[in-house]
C-alpha positions as a printed NumPy array, in Angstrom:
array([[  5.324,   0.743, -22.516],
       [  3.424,  -1.023, -25.236],
       [ -0.361,  -0.868, -25.229],
       [ -0.632,  -4.517, -24.333],
       [ -4.406,  -4.76 , -24.373],
       [ -4.772,  -3.118, -27.754],
       [ -2.407,  -5.334, -29.731],
       [ -3.941,  -8.127, -31.789],
       [ -2.005, -11.298, -32.524],
       [ -2.585, -13.235, -35.757],
       [ -4.825, -16.226, -35.145],
       [ -3.28 , -19.686, -35.458],
       [ -4.981, -22.415, -37.433],
       [ -7.453, -24.414, -35.333],
       [ -8.838, -27.639, -36.748],
       [ -9.019, -31.387, -36.005],
       [ -5.25 , -31.733, -36.263],
       [ -4.778, -29.493, -33.233],
       [ -6.761, -31.777, -30.908],
       [ -4.387, -33.865, -28.794],
       [ -5.139, -36.764, -26.497],
       [ -2.553, -37.201, -23.741],
       [ -2.309, -40.753, -22.453],
       [ -1.485, -41.873, -18.898],
       [  0.876, -39.562, -17.043],
       [  1.839, -37.662, -20.183],
       [ -0.613, -34.915, -19.242],
       [  1.141, -34.388, -15.91 ],
       [  4.546, -33.989, -17.553],
       [  3.077, -31.705, -20.202],
       [  1.322, -29.395, -17.719],
       [  2.889, -30.008, -14.269],
       [  1.634, -26.681, -12.925],
       [ -1.944, -27.962, -13.059],
       [ -1.053, -30.622, -10.5  ],
       [  1.62 , -29.118,  -8.252],
       [  1.134, -25.38 ,  -8.856],
       [  4.673, -24.568, -10.   ],
       [  7.908, -26.159, -11.214],
       [  9.986, -23.949,  -8.919],
       [ 11.001, -24.799,  -5.343],
       [  7.377, -24.878,  -4.159],
       [  6.447, -27.612,  -6.629],
       [  9.624, -29.552,  -5.905],
       [  8.795, -29.839,  -2.209],
       [  5.174, -30.585,  -3.065],
       [  6.308, -33.966,  -4.43 ],
       [  7.517, -34.944,  -0.96 ],
       [  4.325, -33.667,   0.646],
       [  2.196, -35.848,  -1.61 ],
       [  4.032, -39.021,  -0.571],
       [  4.161, -38.057,   3.117],
       [  0.443, -37.232,   3.023],
       [ -0.249, -40.811,   1.979],
       [  1.639, -42.007,   5.055],
       [ -0.252, -39.496,   7.208],
       [ -3.498, -40.969,   5.885],
       [ -2.28 , -44.302,   7.265],
       [ -1.698, -42.558,  10.609],
       [ -5.248, -41.193,  10.652],
       [ -6.617, -44.64 ,  10.049],
       [ -4.614, -46.198,  12.861],
       [ -2.208, -48.163,  10.714],
       [  1.013, -46.179,  11.207],
       [  2.922, -44.426,  13.989],
       [  6.349, -43.721,  12.434],
       [  7.355, -41.926,   9.215],
       [ 10.968, -41.38 ,   8.145],
       [ 12.02 , -38.929,   5.431],
       [ 15.627, -38.996,   4.173],
       [ 17.483, -36.666,   1.796],
       [ 20.401, -38.132,  -0.227],
       [ 23.445, -36.572,  -1.962],
       [ 22.038, -37.265,  -5.449],
       [ 19.028, -35.01 ,  -4.684],
       [ 16.756, -38.003,  -4.241],
       [ 14.474, -38.471,  -1.226],
       [ 12.839, -41.443,   0.438],
       [  9.674, -41.65 ,   2.531],
       [  9.273, -44.738,   4.712],
       [  6.328, -45.626,   6.936],
       [  5.228, -48.574,   9.055],
       [  1.649, -48.532,   7.824],
       [ -0.37 , -51.414,   6.444],
       [  1.41 , -51.5  ,   3.114],
       [ -0.202, -51.456,  -0.329],
       [ -2.494, -54.395,  -1.239],
       [ -0.287, -56.822,  -3.149],
       [ -2.865, -58.244,  -5.559],
       [ -4.038, -57.248,  -9.021],
       [ -6.652, -54.637,  -9.84 ],
       [ -9.772, -56.224, -11.343],
       [-10.552, -53.382, -13.727],
       [ -7.088, -52.959, -15.263],
       [ -5.6  , -56.403, -14.703],
       [ -2.424, -54.721, -13.46 ],
       [ -0.789, -54.89 , -10.011],
       [ -2.562, -52.602,  -7.54 ],
       [  0.754, -50.919,  -6.69 ],
       [  1.368, -50.127, -10.352],
       [ -2.138, -48.727, -10.783],
       [ -1.662, -46.39 ,  -7.802],
       [  1.594, -45.012,  -9.189],
       [  0.661, -44.779, -12.874],
       [ -3.05 , -43.917, -12.985],
       [ -4.526, -40.562, -12.042],
       [ -7.478, -40.7  ,  -9.646],
       [ -6.654, -44.214,  -8.49 ],
       [ -6.461, -45.299,  -4.86 ],
       [ -8.328, -46.489,  -1.803],
       [ -9.793, -43.134,  -0.782],
       [-12.92 , -42.953,  -2.906],
       [-15.02 , -45.263,  -0.741],
       [-15.131, -48.96 ,  -0.117],
       [-13.813, -48.757,   3.427],
       [-10.083, -48.732,   2.665],
       [ -9.7  , -45.35 ,   4.329],
       [-12.152, -43.861,   6.802],
       [-10.424, -40.47 ,   6.618],
       [ -7.911, -39.095,   4.134],
       [ -6.399, -35.846,   2.957],
       [ -5.36 , -37.227,  -0.44 ],
       [ -8.897, -37.572,  -1.718],
       [ -8.156, -36.931,  -5.376],
       [ -5.956, -39.989,  -5.869],
       [ -3.33 , -38.134,  -7.915],
       [ -0.514, -37.618,  -5.387],
       [  1.509, -40.807,  -5.866],
       [  1.066, -40.873,  -9.646],
       [  1.944, -37.178, -10.037],
       [  5.126, -37.601,  -8.005],
       [  5.992, -40.611, -10.157],
       [  5.296, -38.748, -13.393],
       [  7.555, -35.845, -12.413],
       [ 10.462, -37.97 , -11.176],
       [ 13.484, -39.088, -13.173],
       [ 13.011, -42.394, -11.334],
       [ 10.9  , -43.743,  -8.505],
       [ 11.172, -47.042,  -6.65 ],
       [  8.593, -48.572,  -4.339],
       [  9.353, -51.213,  -1.734],
       [  6.139, -52.568,  -0.255],
       [  6.039, -54.759,   2.871],
       [  2.713, -56.548,   3.049],
       [  1.455, -59.857,   4.45 ],
       [  4.962, -61.174,   5.177],
       [  6.353, -60.434,   1.701],
       [  8.432, -57.711,   0.038],
       [  7.192, -56.36 ,  -3.315],
       [  9.104, -53.891,  -5.494],
       [  8.654, -51.935,  -8.709],
       [ 10.712, -49.218, -10.432],
       [  9.556, -46.42 , -12.734],
       [ 11.37 , -43.839, -14.837],
       [  9.475, -40.682, -15.772],
       [  6.264, -42.525, -14.983],
       [  6.99 , -45.621, -17.054],
       [  7.591, -49.103, -15.662],
       [ 11.229, -50.175, -16.095],
       [ 11.367, -52.979, -13.524],
       [  8.044, -54.798, -13.256],
       [  6.168, -55.506, -10.064],
       [  7.603, -58.557,  -8.324],
       [  7.84 , -60.287,  -4.963],
       [ 11.506, -60.064,  -3.944],
       [ 11.689, -61.461,  -0.407],
       [ 10.156, -62.231,   2.961],
       [  9.708, -59.828,   5.889],
       [  8.245, -59.431,   9.348],
       [  7.716, -55.707,   8.713],
       [  4.82 , -53.813,   7.199],
       [  4.691, -50.481,   5.411],
       [  5.886, -48.705,   2.271],
       [  9.156, -47.05 ,   1.278],
       [  9.049, -44.686,  -1.708],
       [ 12.413, -43.473,  -3.039],
       [ 12.424, -40.97 ,  -5.906],
       [ 14.497, -38.327,  -7.658],
       [ 12.725, -35.256,  -9.116],
       [ 13.248, -34.866, -12.843],
       [ 15.687, -32.006, -13.642],
       [ 14.008, -31.703, -17.046],
       [ 10.823, -30.61 , -15.246],
       [ 12.013, -28.592, -12.264],
       [ 13.935, -25.33 , -12.25 ],
       [ 15.63 , -26.417,  -9.017],
       [ 16.095, -29.971,  -7.72 ],
       [ 17.846, -29.339,  -4.389],
       [ 15.532, -29.765,  -1.416],
       [ 15.616, -27.201,   1.39 ],
       [ 15.851, -28.972,   4.718],
       [ 14.178, -26.172,   6.69 ],
       [ 11.186, -26.125,   4.346],
       [ 10.65 , -29.853,   4.797],
       [ 11.267, -29.588,   8.553],
       [  8.518, -26.999,   8.916],
       [  6.031, -29.209,   7.08 ],
       [  6.994, -32.365,   8.964],
       [  6.761, -30.557,  12.315],
       [  3.302, -29.318,  11.373],
       [  2.155, -32.85 ,  10.587],
       [  3.597, -34.148,  13.869],
       [  1.651, -31.485,  15.776],
       [ -1.579, -32.356,  13.984],
       [ -1.282, -36.067,  14.735],
       [ -0.542, -36.414,  18.437],
       [  1.807, -39.289,  19.139],
       [  3.107, -39.909,  15.609],
       [  6.891, -39.845,  15.221],
       [  8.269, -38.189,  12.089],
       [ 12.015, -38.482,  11.54 ],
       [ 13.756, -36.169,   9.061],
       [ 17.297, -37.073,   7.966],
       [ 19.736, -35.113,   5.819],
       [ 22.51 , -37.363,   4.455],
       [ 23.766, -34.909,   1.824],
       [ 26.903, -34.04 ,   3.798],
       [ 29.33 , -36.012,   5.934],
       [ 27.688, -34.571,   9.043],
       [ 24.242, -36.187,   9.038],
       [ 21.468, -34.033,  10.459],
       [ 18.405, -35.569,  12.07 ],
       [ 15.272, -34.117,  13.658],
       [ 12.828, -36.36 ,  15.503],
       [  9.389, -34.737,  15.703],
       [  7.072, -36.235,  18.29 ],
       [  4.403, -34.294,  20.209],
       [  2.067, -36.102,  22.563],
       [  0.328, -32.766,  23.179],
       [ -0.772, -32.464,  19.548],
       [ -2.285, -29.097,  18.649],
       [ -1.869, -27.848,  22.225],
       [  1.881, -28.182,  21.679],
       [  1.384, -26.464,  18.293],
       [ -0.113, -23.36 ,  19.923],
       [  2.631, -23.303,  22.564],
       [  5.239, -23.545,  19.799],
       [  3.713, -20.679,  17.791],
       [  3.449, -18.336,  20.754],
       [  6.989, -19.161,  21.861],
       [  8.338, -18.343,  18.39 ],
       [  6.466, -15.031,  18.332],
       [  8.327, -14.041,  21.512],
       [  5.217, -12.467,  22.993],
       [  3.732, -12.717,  26.463],
       [  0.88 , -15.209,  26.857],
       [ -2.032, -13.75 ,  28.825],
       [ -2.917, -17.07 ,  30.457],
       [ -0.534, -19.989,  31.025],
       [ -2.806, -22.823,  29.939],
       [ -3.8  , -23.471,  26.324],
       [ -7.579, -23.895,  26.076],
       [ -8.33 , -27.214,  24.373],
       [-11.681, -28.42 ,  23.039],
       [-12.589, -31.603,  21.218],
       [-15.776, -33.217,  20.   ],
       [-17.085, -35.846,  17.613],
       [-20.301, -36.279,  15.668],
       [-21.358, -38.711,  12.989],
       [-17.813, -39.927,  12.359],
       [-16.237, -36.465,  12.179],
       [-13.789, -35.169,  14.79 ],
       [-12.973, -31.539,  15.556],
       [-10.21 , -30.192,  17.782],
       [ -9.543, -26.582,  18.785],
       [ -6.617, -25.204,  20.789],
       [ -6.367, -21.494,  21.619],
       [ -4.353, -19.095,  23.728],
       [ -4.24 , -15.292,  23.901],
       [ -1.05 , -13.237,  23.833],
       [ -0.273,  -9.542,  24.244],
       [  0.145,  -8.806,  20.525],
       [ -2.382,  -6.934,  18.386],
       [ -2.553,  -9.624,  15.727],
       [ -4.597, -12.783,  15.408],
       [ -3.236, -16.069,  14.097],
       [ -5.822, -18.707,  13.259],
       [ -4.579, -21.775,  11.388],
       [ -7.102, -24.32 ,  10.193],
       [ -6.635, -27.844,   8.885],
       [ -8.882, -30.508,   7.415],
       [ -7.553, -34.065,   7.372],
       [ -4.112, -32.58 ,   8.051],
       [ -4.285, -30.343,   4.966],
       [ -3.705, -26.653,   5.693],
       [ -6.843, -24.785,   4.605],
       [ -5.161, -21.433,   4.044],
       [ -8.379, -19.869,   2.754],
       [-10.36 , -21.134,   5.737],
       [-13.729, -22.704,   5.221],
       [-16.707, -23.906,   7.212],
       [-14.67 , -25.111,  10.2  ],
       [-13.053, -21.696,  10.595],
       [-16.383, -19.911,  10.162],
       [-17.956, -22.068,  12.852],
       [-15.121, -21.316,  15.255],
       [-15.23 , -17.554,  14.727],
       [-18.991, -17.241,  15.107],
       [-19.047, -19.381,  18.271],
       [-16.113, -17.523,  19.823],
       [-17.779, -14.134,  19.292],
       [-21.133, -15.309,  20.658],
       [-19.697, -17.057,  23.729],
       [-17.539, -14.112,  24.767],
       [-20.375, -11.601,  24.298],
       [-22.743, -13.792,  26.306],
       [-20.12 , -14.171,  29.022],
       [-19.437, -10.422,  29.048],
       [-23.126,  -9.672,  29.572],
       [-23.525, -12.411,  32.155],
       [-20.642, -11.006,  34.202],
       [-21.793,  -7.407,  33.763],
       [-18.798,  -6.295,  31.714],
       [-21.208,  -5.311,  28.93 ],
       [-24.45 ,  -3.79 ,  30.161],
       [-27.867,  -2.962,  28.737],
       [-27.639,  -1.147,  25.415],
       [-23.837,  -1.343,  25.202],
       [-22.596,  -2.576,  21.85 ],
       [-21.431,  -6.154,  21.555],
       [-17.782,  -6.964,  20.984],
       [-16.986,  -7.546,  17.33 ],
       [-15.249, -10.609,  15.906],
       [-12.085,  -8.541,  15.408],
       [-12.218,  -7.458,  19.065],
       [-12.4  , -10.97 ,  20.496],
       [ -9.691, -12.298,  18.157],
       [ -7.042,  -9.665,  18.867],
       [ -3.959, -11.434,  20.194],
       [ -5.481, -14.875,  19.654],
       [ -3.4  , -17.842,  18.525],
       [ -5.629, -20.776,  17.585],
       [ -5.445, -24.089,  15.743],
       [ -8.58 , -25.7  ,  14.299],
       [ -8.17 , -29.273,  13.103],
       [-11.02 , -31.383,  11.742],
       [-10.955, -34.936,  10.461],
       [-13.849, -36.246,   8.445],
       [-14.755, -39.021,   6.043],
       [-15.958, -37.034,   3.042],
       [-13.914, -33.854,   3.005],
       [-15.068, -31.436,   0.301],
       [-12.231, -29.188,  -0.83 ],
       [-12.558, -26.478,  -3.448],
       [ -9.54 , -27.67 ,  -5.467],
       [ -6.586, -30.056,  -5.547],
       [ -4.68 , -27.506,  -3.437],
       [ -7.267, -28.111,  -0.679],
       [ -7.19 , -24.43 ,   0.298],
       [-10.784, -24.171,   1.56 ],
       [-13.139, -26.634,   3.227],
       [-16.772, -26.671,   2.138],
       [-18.583, -29.23 ,   4.35 ],
       [-21.555, -27.429,   5.924],
       [-22.002, -29.967,   8.722],
       [-18.488, -29.244,   9.975],
       [-19.449, -25.639,  10.662],
       [-22.218, -26.894,  12.948],
       [-19.886, -29.364,  14.662],
       [-17.168, -26.792,  15.406],
       [-19.733, -24.161,  16.433],
       [-21.362, -26.567,  18.889],
       [-18.055, -27.739,  20.377],
       [-16.717, -24.224,  20.951],
       [-20.066, -22.925,  22.215],
       [-20.34 , -25.673,  24.817],
       [-16.709, -26.262,  25.82 ],
       [-15.584, -22.636,  25.904],
       [-18.596, -21.596,  27.974],
       [-17.767, -24.357,  30.47 ],
       [-14.114, -23.329,  30.548],
       [-14.909, -19.675,  31.274],
       [-17.285, -20.645,  34.073],
       [-14.587, -22.799,  35.649],
       [-11.762, -20.278,  35.052],
       [-13.197, -16.787,  35.745],
       [ -9.718, -15.249,  36.125],
       [ -8.836, -16.258,  32.574],
       [-12.25 , -15.076,  31.387],
       [-11.584, -11.636,  32.855],
       [ -8.18 , -11.425,  31.147],
       [ -9.685, -12.34 ,  27.774],
       [-12.538,  -9.843,  28.135],
       [-10.16 ,  -7.063,  29.217],
       [ -8.116,  -7.694,  26.082],
       [-11.215,  -7.655,  23.868],
       [-12.624,  -4.491,  25.499],
       [ -9.315,  -2.678,  24.994],
       [ -9.374,  -3.752,  21.355],
       [-12.969,  -2.514,  21.074],
       [-12.063,   0.898,  22.44 ],
       [ -9.138,   1.112,  20.028],
       [-11.419,   0.117,  17.151],
       [-13.838,   2.886,  18.113],
       [-10.938,   5.334,  18.274],
       [ -9.875,   4.152,  14.817],
       [-13.406,   4.72 ,  13.541],
       [-13.384,   8.281,  14.9  ],
       [ -9.947,   8.919,  13.409],
       [-11.139,   7.536,  10.088],
       [-14.25 ,   9.722,  10.115],
       [-12.173,  12.754,  11.065],
       [ -9.829,  12.228,   8.154],
       [-12.831,  11.64 ,   5.889],
       [-14.347,  14.959,   6.896],
       [-11.047,  16.474,   5.852],
       [-11.356,  14.582,   2.534],
       [ -8.107,  12.771,   3.299],
       [ -9.323,   9.23 ,   2.692],
       [-11.971,   9.862,   0.047],
       [-11.339,   7.865,  -3.106],
       [-11.535,  10.973,  -5.298],
       [ -8.868,  12.799,  -3.294],
       [ -5.197,  11.998,  -3.921],
       [ -2.237,  13.062,  -1.789],
       [ -0.649,  16.333,  -2.826],
       [  2.827,  14.854,  -3.27 ],
       [  1.614,  12.112,  -5.608],
       [  2.784,  12.454,  -9.197],
       [  0.113,  10.308, -10.845],
       [  0.321,   8.534, -14.178],
       [ -1.844,   8.904, -17.289],
       [ -2.945,   5.277, -17.603],
       [ -6.085,   4.451, -15.583],
       [ -6.166,   0.67 , -16.038],
       [ -4.726,  -0.66 , -12.801],
       [ -3.275,  -3.796, -14.392],
       [ -0.914,  -1.563, -16.407],
       [  0.132,   0.929, -13.743],
       [  2.905,   1.154, -11.155],
       [  3.228,   3.207,  -7.983],
       [  6.732,   3.86 ,  -6.677],
       [  6.965,   4.564,  -2.949],
       [ 10.233,   6.501,  -2.871],
       [ 12.379,   7.293,   0.142],
       [ 12.917,  11.053,   0.456],
       [ 12.044,  14.172,  -1.534],
       [ 15.378,  14.239,  -3.383],
       [ 15.015,  10.737,  -4.789],
       [ 11.326,  11.417,  -5.34 ],
       [ 12.225,  14.401,  -7.517],
       [ 14.645,  12.342,  -9.601],
       [ 12.068,   9.567,  -9.937],
       [  9.393,  12.029, -11.099],
       [ 11.69 ,  13.477, -13.759],
       [ 13.052,  10.115, -14.887],
       [  9.871,   8.004, -14.942],
       [  7.595,   7.119, -17.827],
       [  4.582,   9.169, -16.801],
       [  2.274,   7.115, -18.999],
       [  2.15 ,   4.278, -16.479],
       [  4.457,   5.134, -13.547],
       [  3.266,   7.143, -10.525],
       [  5.602,   8.462,  -7.824],
       [  4.84 ,   9.047,  -4.14 ],
       [  7.772,  10.451,  -2.123],
       [  7.832,   9.432,   1.548],
       [  8.966,  11.859,   4.239],
       [  9.722,  11.16 ,   7.854],
       [  9.744,   7.871,   9.73 ],
       [  7.065,   5.351,   8.801],
       [  5.022,   4.119,  11.778],
       [  5.937,   0.677,  13.142],
       [  2.453,  -0.85 ,  13.016],
       [  3.614,  -3.962,  14.905],
       [  3.524,  -1.826,  18.047],
       [  0.405,   0.154,  17.109],
       [ -3.316,  -0.451,  16.819],
       [ -5.399,   0.72 ,  13.876],
       [ -6.298,   4.086,  15.433],
       [ -2.618,   5.081,  15.321],
       [ -2.409,   4.071,  11.667],
       [ -5.281,   6.357,  10.684],
       [ -3.652,   9.332,  12.38 ],
       [ -0.148,   8.749,  10.993],
       [  0.875,  11.4  ,   8.488],
       [  3.335,   9.096,   6.715],
       [  0.854,   6.265,   6.126],
       [ -2.238,   8.29 ,   5.205],
       [ -0.82 ,   9.316,   1.771],
       [ -0.12 ,   5.657,   0.964],
       [ -3.649,   4.563,   1.958],
       [ -5.027,   7.487,   0.015],
       [ -3.006,   6.781,  -3.146],
       [ -3.803,   3.056,  -3.257],
       [ -7.535,   3.71 ,  -2.862],
       [ -8.449,   0.247,  -1.565],
       [ -8.754,   1.017,   2.159],
       [ -7.3  ,  -0.996,   5.04 ],
       [ -8.513,  -3.362,   7.735],
       [-12.245,  -4.066,   7.637],
       [-12.722,  -1.645,   4.715],
       [-10.066,  -3.202,   2.461],
       [-11.398,  -3.803,  -1.064],
       [ -8.891,  -5.144,  -3.584],
       [-11.143,  -4.23 ,  -6.524],
       [-10.533,  -0.53 ,  -5.779],
       [ -6.747,  -0.793,  -6.006],
       [ -5.465,   1.929,  -8.348],
       [ -2.081,   0.41 ,  -9.228],
       [ -1.15 ,  -3.11 , -10.322],
       [  2.397,  -2.871,  -8.968],
       [  3.368,  -1.13 ,  -5.723],
       [  7.147,  -0.777,  -5.767],
       [  9.114,   0.157,  -2.652],
       [ 12.223,   2.069,  -3.74 ],
       [ 14.629,   2.873,  -0.895],
       [ 18.378,   3.342,  -0.543],
       [ 20.588,   0.26 ,  -0.537],
       [ 21.789,   0.861,   3.027],
       [ 20.705,   0.196,   6.605],
       [ 18.243,   3.106,   6.682],
       [ 16.725,   1.979,   3.407],
       [ 16.352,  -1.567,   4.737],
       [ 14.588,  -0.179,   7.808],
       [ 12.114,   1.723,   5.656],
       [ 11.457,  -1.399,   3.564],
       [ 10.731,  -3.547,   6.608],
       [  8.463,  -0.868,   8.122],
       [  6.443,  -0.675,   4.909],
       [  6.323,  -4.459,   4.546],
       [  5.095,  -4.734,   8.135],
       [  2.314,  -2.28 ,   7.308],
       [  1.267,  -4.204,   4.2  ],
       [  1.493,  -7.595,   5.941],
       [ -0.594,  -6.535,   8.932],
       [ -3.17 ,  -4.271,   7.273],
       [ -3.189,  -5.012,   3.52 ],
       [ -2.049,  -8.64 ,   3.45 ],
       [ -4.068,  -9.38 ,   0.318],
       [ -1.796,  -7.056,  -1.678],
       [  1.127,  -9.374,  -0.937],
       [ -0.88 , -12.566,  -1.415],
       [ -2.093, -11.386,  -4.832],
       [  1.405, -10.368,  -5.968],
       [  1.122,  -6.562,  -5.992],
       [  4.097,  -5.628,  -3.762],
       [  7.634,  -5.351,  -5.174],
       [ 11.056,  -4.161,  -4.05 ],
       [ 13.157,  -2.06 ,  -6.443],
       [ 16.836,  -2.987,  -6.679],
       [ 18.951,   0.17 ,  -7.138],
       [ 22.645,  -0.326,  -7.973],
       [ 25.369,   0.091,  -5.369],
       [ 28.124,   1.222,  -7.728],
       [ 28.708,   3.094, -10.952],
       [ 31.789,   1.659, -12.703],
       [ 33.07 ,   3.781, -15.565],
       [ 36.02 ,   4.258, -17.876],
       [ 35.804,   6.979, -20.431],
       [ 32.302,   6.877, -21.883],
       [ 31.729,   3.246, -20.893],
       [ 29.491,   2.854, -17.842],
       [ 28.421,  -0.251, -15.897],
       [ 26.123,  -0.414, -12.886],
       [ 26.971,  -2.989, -10.204],
       [ 24.467,  -4.32 ,  -7.669],
       [ 27.053,  -5.953,  -5.386],
       [ 30.781,  -6.022,  -4.683],
       [ 31.44 ,  -9.048,  -6.879],
       [ 29.786,  -7.382,  -9.853],
       [ 31.8  ,  -4.208,  -9.221],
       [ 35.077,  -6.134,  -9.219],
       [ 34.13 ,  -8.009, -12.383],
       [ 33.318,  -4.78 , -14.257],
       [ 36.579,  -3.178, -13.127],
       [ 38.484,  -6.184, -14.443],
       [ 36.591,  -6.12 , -17.742],
       [ 37.171,  -2.391, -18.315],
       [ 40.866,  -2.596, -17.387],
       [ 43.264,  -0.182, -15.624],
       [ 42.132,   3.2  , -14.39 ],
       [ 38.43 ,   2.137, -14.377],
       [ 36.721,   3.864, -11.434],
       [ 33.913,   2.726,  -9.141],
       [ 31.663,   5.256,  -7.429],
       [ 29.591,   4.116,  -4.453],
       [ 26.03 ,   5.43 ,  -4.454],
       [ 25.118,   6.545,  -0.943],
       [ 21.505,   7.052,  -1.851],
       [ 18.936,   7.256,  -4.619],
       [ 19.082,  11.031,  -4.417],
       [ 22.623,  10.986,  -5.809],
       [ 21.38 ,   9.612,  -9.127],
       [ 20.174,  11.966, -11.811],
       [ 16.811,  11.153, -13.459],
       [ 18.412,   9.388, -16.413],
       [ 20.505,   7.119, -14.184],
       [ 17.568,   6.27 , -11.958],
       [ 15.461,   5.406, -15.002],
       [ 17.976,   3.185, -16.741],
       [ 19.113,   1.332, -13.603],
       [ 16.015,   1.013, -11.424],
       [ 12.835,   2.002, -13.263],
       [ 13.102,   0.978, -16.914],
       [ 11.073,  -2.265, -17.294],
       [ 13.489,  -3.432, -19.984],
       [ 16.529,  -3.455, -17.686],
       [ 15.477,  -3.086, -14.032],
       [ 15.376,  -5.846, -11.444],
       [ 12.265,  -6.113,  -9.275],
       [ 11.79 ,  -8.547,  -6.418],
       [  8.214,  -9.695,  -5.934],
       [  7.282,  -9.999,  -2.264],
       [  5.613, -13.345,  -1.582],
       [  4.366, -15.169,   1.501],
       [  5.892, -18.602,   1.186],
       [  5.213, -19.479,   4.803],
       [  2.59 , -17.421,   6.649],
       [  3.645, -18.768,  10.052],
       [  7.301, -17.89 ,   9.475],
       [  6.344, -14.417,   8.209],
       [  4.245, -13.759,  11.294],
       [  7.101, -14.884,  13.537],
       [  9.75 , -12.805,  11.778],
       [  7.682,  -9.607,  11.887],
       [  7.01 , -10.212,  15.582],
       [ 10.721, -10.707,  16.278],
       [ 12.073,  -7.85 ,  14.163],
       [  9.394,  -5.257,  14.833],
       [  7.992,  -6.23 ,  18.238],
       [  8.697,  -4.825,  21.701],
       [ 11.113,  -7.47 ,  22.967],
       [ 14.779,  -6.663,  22.365],
       [ 16.442,  -9.966,  23.251],
       [ 14.818, -12.098,  20.486],
       [ 15.758,  -9.418,  17.96 ],
       [ 19.371,  -9.422,  19.159],
       [ 19.48 , -13.209,  18.925],
       [ 18.097, -13.085,  15.383],
       [ 20.673, -10.497,  14.292],
       [ 23.57 , -12.426,  15.837],
       [ 22.411, -15.665,  14.198],
       [ 21.922, -14.123,  10.737],
       [ 24.629, -11.455,  10.63 ],
       [ 26.822, -13.698,   8.46 ],
       [ 24.221, -13.493,   5.673],
       [ 24.159,  -9.675,   5.603],
       [ 26.006,  -7.976,   2.755],
       [ 26.521,  -4.437,   1.493],
       [ 25.765,  -2.807,   4.835],
       [ 26.867,   0.765,   5.502],
       [ 28.012,   0.817,   9.105]])
């Protein structure tokens, strides 16, 4: 490995000639990642979200109750709503049609004040123009005040000017666009990805109807999403998909309003050990939380502790329940709608309005206290769950202290089986978690010891989906991993102490290897989720076959590749099936699976946190039937299985 941080590149000339001024939407096309995050599938779908979000803003302001999204065979998509339509006049400042300004000017729109929108998620005014800039073409059909107005753009430029083209009794906007293949790596929309987002928006806006159509094949698919129950239905949907037992049949719902802001909370406990709290501000998912989530958590902890003491469950000098205790097994949705939402960035990942914390805190404090008083049986169930979690947390603390006294979890102590690397800068290092001592031995001999560390795994890894934290701390297969990474788990997790930039799971390419991978991924997802979110977890891809003829050798990673190599090498070429990593000698393991110049690594990412939570619950949880249904439904996608 090259010493990346020590190399110096020759400096390029930097003078007045290097200063560029990008006009209009040129900046968006030049640096699309600044506006939509990525030009891969995530950014592609983001274009649809931006247009749909504008329609949702109409819903929030009472001007729309139906949105229809349609996918077409040419990879274009249309979004149609029955909102108020776009004002059909001319903008005073620019002298151009208002519609044209909205679709060609960044930070233009009716959401910056002036009463056009009381509440909006698209506060930055870039959504419509960014989608336009990154589309090969975009057409707008605007129904307003009895007239139809249209305009067409190509790559952000006007090609058919704004004009009135007819009369109508309807109102609303239809936006039809085709993402630019010169910008995006992939231009084919995934129906299920859009369906998940549209369903989420239908849950968050009780009563709105969102219709999703797929016209890309002869057999048209349509989903009509309409939930009068709003976020109560959302919680019921999430718990149903987790295939867990709900501890009380009724979802607890709380709502309040103050100074123009509205907050809703829906919550229900289940028998799992994991919490799921999803928060939204003006229908935008705030994946990093914010003041509304903080207000909910603090109020929940206080109310349940007060109730526990009032009912005598906690007495005298007994310790209070912690936030983690009262949230174990909780599924909750927090949705706030406010006039001046303050997000930390265009991605709207975290809400910053301080007054919203007070609003949510007050609502939960008052409404939840009333609910518990009126439903003592449910209150007892919730407290029993929290007290069990508290006892398990105390057991985990004792187990942690016991292992500390044995120097097992001290940062300066490394597991005996770890073959560490020489490099100490974590951004340059890799830790291979290797299935079995045999493969571990080959990996140790074949690695580049300057930056690659090897930790062989023995025995069955604990299924943490069925175990609380105290079991994790006493598990002899997981302790070496915690110890080697150095960043702790649970409440003590500290990413800054991570010793390796890449953690690579290397297991056999068979059913047993897949089981080990999913067990380890479950552990990381439930107890070190930040490692996945920050891009530190990878899966090695060992070959399935060695194809050779004479001194010529090819490594195949699937059956199709094997057959192609056999055909290329001609008659008498042989293919050997690797049954496990341990069958490879150090040189083979290095050149096929560990050499950065030739290996294939899959980065583990959380594209959809809700879907990830559901899939881990189904695959690794206690209930057998949902797992059987999943396997039967997805068996056709499985390849290269050793039965």
